C-alpha positions as CSV (number, residue, x, y, z in Angstrom):
1,M,0.0,0.0,0.0
2,S,1.3,3.5,-0.9
3,I,1.6,6.1,1.8
4,T,-0.7,8.3,-0.3
5,D,-3.5,5.8,0.4
6,L,-3.1,6.0,4.2
7,S,-5.7,7.8,6.3
8,T,-4.9,11.1,8.0
9,E,-4.9,9.4,11.4
10,L,-2.3,6.9,10.3
11,L,-0.2,9.6,8.8
12,Q,-0.2,11.5,12.0
13,K,0.7,8.3,13.9
14,I,3.7,7.9,11.6
15,F,4.7,11.5,12.3
16,E,4.9,10.7,16.1
17,Y,7.8,8.3,15.5
18,T,9.9,10.5,13.2
19,E,12.9,12.6,14.1
20,L,12.7,16.4,13.4
21,Q,14.4,16.5,10.0
22,D,12.4,13.5,8.8
23,L,9.2,15.0,9.9
24,L,9.8,18.3,8.1
25,H,10.9,16.4,4.9
26,L,7.9,14.1,5.0
27,A,5.5,17.0,5.5
28,Q,6.8,18.6,2.3
29,T,6.3,15.6,0.1
30,S,2.7,16.4,-0.7
31,K,-0.1,18.9,0.1
32,R,-2.0,16.1,1.9
33,N,0.9,15.2,4.1
34,Y,1.4,18.9,4.8
35,R,-2.2,19.3,5.9
36,A,-2.0,16.3,8.1
37,Y,1.1,17.8,9.7
38,L,-0.5,21.2,10.2
39,G,-3.5,19.5,11.9
40,R,-1.3,18.9,15.0
41,R,1.8,20.9,14.2
42,M,3.0,21.8,17.7
43,Y,2.4,18.3,19.0
44,H,4.3,16.7,16.1
45,L,7.2,19.2,16.5
46,E,7.5,18.5,20.2
47,R,7.4,14.7,19.6
48,A,10.0,15.0,16.8
49,L,12.2,17.2,19.0
50,H,12.0,14.5,21.7
51,N,12.9,11.8,19.3
52,S,15.9,13.8,18.0
53,Y,17.3,15.6,21.0
54,S,15.8,14.3,24.3
55,P,15.9,14.8,27.3
56,L,13.8,17.9,26.6
57,P,13.7,19.3,30.2
58,S,17.5,19.5,30.4
59,L,17.6,21.0,26.9
60,L,15.0,23.6,27.8
61,K,17.0,24.6,30.9
62,L,20.0,25.1,28.8
63,T,18.0,27.3,26.4
64,L,16.7,29.4,29.2
65,A,20.1,29.7,30.8
66,N,21.4,31.3,27.5
67,E,18.3,33.5,26.9
68,S,18.9,37.2,26.9
69,T,16.7,39.0,29.4
70,P,17.0,42.8,28.7
71,S,16.0,45.0,31.6
72,R,15.7,48.7,31.9
73,R,16.9,48.7,35.5
74,P,20.3,47.4,36.6
75,I,20.3,44.1,38.4
76,G,23.0,42.5,40.5
77,T,24.7,39.3,39.5
78,E,23.5,37.4,42.7
79,L,19.9,38.4,42.1
80,R,20.0,37.7,38.4
81,I,21.4,34.2,38.9
82,S,18.9,33.5,41.7
83,L,16.0,34.6,39.5
84,L,17.3,32.5,36.6
85,L,17.7,29.4,38.8
86,N,14.2,29.9,40.1
87,R,12.9,30.0,36.6
88,I,14.9,26.9,35.6
89,T,14.0,24.9,38.6
90,S,10.3,25.7,38.4
91,L,9.9,24.1,35.0
92,P,7.5,21.1,35.0
93,S,8.8,17.6,34.0
94,T,6.8,18.0,30.7
95,P,7.2,21.7,29.9
96,K,5.0,23.5,27.3
97,L,7.2,24.6,24.5
98,T,6.9,27.6,22.2
99,L,8.0,27.7,18.6
100,E,10.8,30.2,19.6
101,N,12.0,27.8,22.3
102,M,12.1,24.9,19.8
103,K,14.2,26.9,17.3
104,R,16.8,27.6,19.9
105,M,16.7,24.1,21.3
106,V,17.5,22.7,17.9
107,H,20.8,24.6,17.8
108,Y,21.9,23.1,21.1
109,G,20.5,19.7,20.2
110,K,22.5,19.5,17.0
111,I,25.8,20.1,18.9
112,A,24.9,17.5,21.5
113,D,24.2,15.1,18.7
114,R,27.7,15.6,17.3
115,W,29.1,14.7,20.7
116,T,27.2,11.3,20.5
117,E,29.1,10.6,17.3
118,L,32.5,11.6,18.8
119,Y,31.9,9.9,22.2
120,P,32.8,6.3,21.2
121,R,36.3,7.4,20.4
122,L,36.6,8.9,23.8
123,R,34.9,6.1,25.8
124,W,37.0,3.4,24.0
125,R,40.1,5.4,23.2
126,F,42.5,2.6,23.9
127,G,40.2,-0.5,23.8
128,S,39.2,0.1,20.2
129,D,38.2,-3.5,19.8
130,N,35.2,-2.8,22.0
131,R,34.3,0.4,20.2
132,R,30.7,0.7,18.9
133,L,28.1,3.3,18.2
134,L,25.9,4.5,21.1
135,R,22.4,3.0,21.4
136,S,19.3,5.2,21.6
137,K,19.1,5.3,25.4
138,E,22.9,5.9,25.7
139,K,22.7,8.8,23.3
140,E,19.9,10.3,25.5
141,R,22.0,10.0,28.6
142,L,25.0,11.6,26.9
143,R,23.0,14.5,25.5
144,G,21.6,15.1,29.0
145,A,25.2,15.2,30.4
146,V,26.2,17.7,27.6
147,Y,23.1,19.9,28.3
148,N,23.8,19.9,32.1
149,H,27.5,20.7,31.6
150,W,26.6,23.5,29.1
151,T,24.1,25.0,31.5
152,Y,26.6,25.0,34.3
153,T,29.3,26.7,32.1
154,S,26.7,29.3,30.8
155,L,25.6,30.2,34.3
156,F,28.8,30.0,36.3
157,H,31.8,30.2,33.9
158,S,30.7,33.4,32.3
159,R,32.9,36.5,32.8
160,T,30.1,38.2,34.8
161,F,29.8,35.4,37.3
162,T,33.5,34.7,37.7
163,N,34.1,38.4,38.5
164,Y,31.4,38.2,41.1
165,A,32.5,34.8,42.6
166,P,36.1,34.1,41.5
167,D,36.7,31.4,44.1
168,P,35.6,27.7,43.9
169,P,32.5,27.0,46.0
170,S,33.2,26.0,49.5
171,P,31.4,22.9,50.9
172,A,30.2,25.0,53.8
173,S,28.4,27.4,51.4
174,L,25.2,25.4,51.3
175,D,23.2,28.1,49.4
176,D,25.9,28.7,46.8
177,P,24.0,28.8,43.4
178,R,26.5,26.3,41.9
179,H,25.6,23.8,44.6
180,R,21.9,24.6,44.2
181,F,22.0,23.9,40.4
182,L,23.8,20.5,40.9
183,R,21.3,19.4,43.5
184,T,18.5,19.7,40.9
185,L,20.2,16.8,39.1
186,S,19.7,13.2,40.3
187,T,22.7,11.1,41.4
188,A,22.5,9.2,38.1
189,Q,22.7,12.4,36.1
190,Q,25.6,13.6,38.2
191,I,27.5,10.4,37.5
192,Q,26.9,10.7,33.8
193,L,27.9,14.4,33.9
194,S,31.1,13.3,35.8
195,E,31.9,10.7,33.2
196,Y,31.5,13.1,30.4
197,T,33.7,15.7,32.2
198,A,36.4,13.1,32.7
199,H,36.5,12.2,29.0
200,V,36.5,15.8,28.0
201,E,39.5,16.4,30.3
202,T,41.3,13.5,28.8
203,L,40.5,14.9,25.3
204,V,42.1,18.2,26.4
205,E,45.2,16.6,27.8
206,L,45.9,14.1,25.0
207,D,44.5,15.8,21.9
208,L,44.0,19.5,22.2
209,Y,46.5,20.8,24.7
210,P,49.0,18.0,25.5
211,S,51.8,18.5,28.0
212,Y,55.5,18.0,27.2
213,S,55.4,14.6,28.9
214,I,52.5,13.5,26.7
215,I,54.3,14.6,23.6
216,L,57.6,12.9,24.6
217,D,55.7,9.6,25.3
218,Q,54.8,9.6,21.6
219,Y,58.5,9.6,20.3
220,P,61.6,7.5,21.0
221,P,63.8,8.8,23.8
222,H,65.9,11.9,22.9
223,S,64.6,12.0,19.3
224,L,62.6,15.2,19.6
225,P,64.5,18.5,19.8
226,H,63.5,21.0,22.4
227,R,62.4,23.5,19.8
228,S,60.0,21.0,18.3
229,L,58.8,20.1,21.7
230,S,57.9,23.7,22.5
231,K,56.0,23.9,19.2
232,L,53.8,20.9,20.1
233,G,53.4,20.9,23.9
234,W,51.8,23.3,26.3
235,G,54.0,23.1,29.4
236,E,54.4,21.0,32.4
237,G,53.7,20.9,36.1
238,S,51.4,23.2,38.0
239,E,51.3,25.8,35.2
240,Y,50.0,23.2,32.8
241,R,47.4,21.9,35.3
242,R,46.2,25.5,35.7
243,L,45.9,25.7,31.9
244,V,43.8,22.6,31.8
245,R,41.5,23.8,34.5
246,D,41.0,27.1,32.6
247,I,40.1,25.2,29.4
248,M,37.5,23.1,31.2
249,K,35.5,26.3,31.5
250,L,34.7,26.1,27.8
251,S,31.3,25.1,26.6
252,P,30.7,21.8,24.7
253,A,30.3,23.9,21.5
254,D,33.7,25.5,22.0
255,L,35.4,22.2,22.8
256,L,33.8,20.6,19.8
257,H,35.0,23.6,17.6
258,L,38.6,23.1,18.9
259,Y,38.5,19.4,18.1
260,E,36.9,19.7,14.7
261,H,38.3,22.9,13.3
262,T,41.8,23.5,14.8
263,S,44.9,21.4,14.3
264,T,47.9,23.6,15.2
265,K,49.2,25.1,18.4
266,S,48.9,28.6,17.0
267,E,45.2,28.1,16.1
268,R,44.4,26.8,19.5
269,A,46.4,29.6,21.2
270,D,44.5,32.2,19.1
271,F,41.2,30.6,20.3
272,L,42.3,31.0,23.9
273,C,43.3,34.6,23.3
274,S,39.9,35.3,21.8
275,Q,38.3,34.4,25.2
276,G,39.7,37.6,26.7
277,V,42.6,38.6,28.9
278,C,40.7,37.6,32.1
279,F,40.0,34.0,30.9
280,G,42.9,32.5,32.8
281,D,42.2,34.3,36.1
282,V,39.6,31.8,37.4
283,P,39.6,28.0,37.0
284,A,36.7,25.7,36.2
285,T,34.6,25.1,39.3
286,M,32.2,22.3,38.4
287,N,34.3,19.5,39.9
288,Y,34.6,21.4,43.2
289,A,30.8,21.9,43.3
290,L,30.2,18.3,42.3
291,S,32.5,17.1,45.0
292,S,30.6,19.0,47.6
293,I,27.2,17.8,46.4
294,T,28.3,14.1,46.3
295,G,29.7,14.6,49.8
296,E,26.2,15.7,51.0
297,R,24.6,12.6,49.5
298,V,27.3,10.2,50.7
299,R,26.7,11.4,54.3
300,L,23.1,10.5,53.9
301,G,23.9,7.1,52.3
302,F,22.2,8.3,49.0
303,G,18.9,7.7,50.8
304,V,19.3,4.0,50.6
305,E,17.9,1.6,53.1
306,G,18.4,-2.2,53.5
307,S,21.6,-4.2,53.7
308,K,21.4,-5.4,50.1
309,L,21.2,-2.0,48.6
310,R,23.8,-0.5,51.0
311,S,26.2,-3.2,49.9
312,Q,25.9,-1.9,46.3
313,I,26.7,1.7,47.1
314,S,30.3,1.2,46.2
315,A,29.1,1.0,42.6
316,I,28.2,4.7,42.7
317,Q,31.4,6.4,41.5
318,F,32.2,9.8,39.9
319,P,35.1,9.4,37.4
320,S,36.0,13.1,37.1
321,L,36.5,13.3,40.9
322,K,38.9,10.3,40.9
323,R,41.3,11.6,38.3
324,S,44.6,12.7,39.8
325,T,47.3,15.0,38.5
326,G,49.5,13.2,36.0
327,A,47.4,10.0,35.9
328,L,48.0,9.7,32.2
329,I,51.7,9.9,32.4
330,G,54.0,6.9,33.0
331,E,51.1,4.5,33.3
332,E,49.6,1.9,31.1
333,E,47.2,3.4,28.6
334,K,43.7,2.2,29.3
335,D,40.2,3.4,29.3
336,L,38.1,4.0,32.5
337,A,37.3,0.7,34.2
338,D,33.8,-0.6,33.9
339,E,33.6,-0.7,37.7
340,E,33.8,3.1,37.6
341,L,30.9,3.4,35.1
342,V,28.2,1.1,36.3
343,F,25.6,4.0,36.2
344,G,27.4,5.9,33.4
345,V,26.4,6.7,29.9
346,V,27.0,3.2,28.3
347,D,25.0,0.1,29.3
348,L,27.3,-2.5,30.8
349,E,26.8,-6.2,31.1
350,G,26.2,-6.2,34.9
351,R,24.0,-3.1,35.1
352,K,20.8,-5.1,35.6
353,E,22.0,-6.4,38.9
354,F,21.8,-2.8,40.2
355,E,18.3,-2.0,38.9
356,A,16.8,-1.3,42.3
357,L,19.6,1.0,43.3
358,E,19.5,2.8,39.9
359,R,15.8,3.5,40.3
360,I,16.5,5.2,43.7
361,I,19.4,7.4,42.4
362,E,17.4,8.4,39.3
363,R,14.7,9.9,41.5
364,D,16.7,11.8,44.2
365,A,17.0,15.1,42.4
366,V,15.9,18.2,44.5
367,E,13.4,20.2,42.5
368,S,14.4,23.6,43.9
369,G,18.0,22.7,44.6
370,E,17.9,24.4,48.0
371,W,19.6,22.9,51.0
372,E,16.5,22.9,53.2
373,A,14.5,21.1,50.5
374,F,17.4,18.5,50.1
375,V,17.4,17.7,53.8
376,A,13.6,17.6,54.1
377,G,13.4,15.3,51.0
378,S,16.0,13.0,52.4
379,E,14.1,12.6,55.7
380,V,10.8,12.0,53.8
381,S,12.3,9.3,51.5
382,R,13.9,7.6,54.5
383,V,10.5,7.4,56.3
384,D,8.8,6.1,53.2
385,E,11.4,3.3,52.7
386,E,11.0,2.4,56.4
387,L,7.2,2.1,56.0
388,V,7.6,0.0,52.8
389,S,10.1,-2.4,54.5
């Protein structure tokens, strides 16, 4: 049977399963298909956007975080960030999208989709025999990590915010907006964000801005003149670590641009210069904030009750927090161990054994991100689990 013979209802049902580009192309094939598309345009666009670039709540938060909000009256950085966080955290789980929202979301979604194509080369950098394309659910997890990373960099690595708060967040600063944003993520989302961050840092250290030690490891001993080394490498020791921490402030779009469109040291140096003279004054802070938030949840045992589930807590690991200075130098080249990535982006063979624990850590996000709400939510969930048991 030809598609032209299908009823309008069947055509609209087909539209529900298409990705965005396929939906628009299919709607343009005939006047009848276009009328069927127009009949439920916003619904079909939202479904297609979900099929292409989910998770939509995280994508919409990123879009709002980068939305310009012109105001006639001056507003302080602290108040502006607080209002923006209030707006982001008040979004429902199934937000109502406007056409303008969708247009901006497509821009960010396309960049996240390019990360899903690059990611297998990062995840299985050394174990290339195991390398494969990401599955649909794995792509969704990775896009969520990219959106959350990008939202953090947009809010807290901007020049305006770093001038206002140049120091990393202290664990004692319970109401720090950086802590508040990360509390709105579930533990599972934080793990996937941490995994993505760890791979990005490895990308920076090995491919984009390698140290002298990394360069020397690629050549026979004493075969590389010092002049050539200085043209390829970016330094050593504490100065180099400071450079890496600065580069980790870049957004996923900037990092992707460096990987895809620059190949020489001068091009990458020019890109850093284009970020402004103050770019190197303040390091990336996300790992500091993530460390504080994971510490809060560790102290409460991730809200887990029961001896069986508690025995599985060791599977909850955050790869970016475990990386140590110089871990890539002088050691066997190997990918992150599967034991570190049980709840990560990629589905592992033994993941089903932890289904009960995964369900808990997928639902422990704090809607408002505030400390009081986090403590109150932890007490409520603990009481609920005691009643169930």
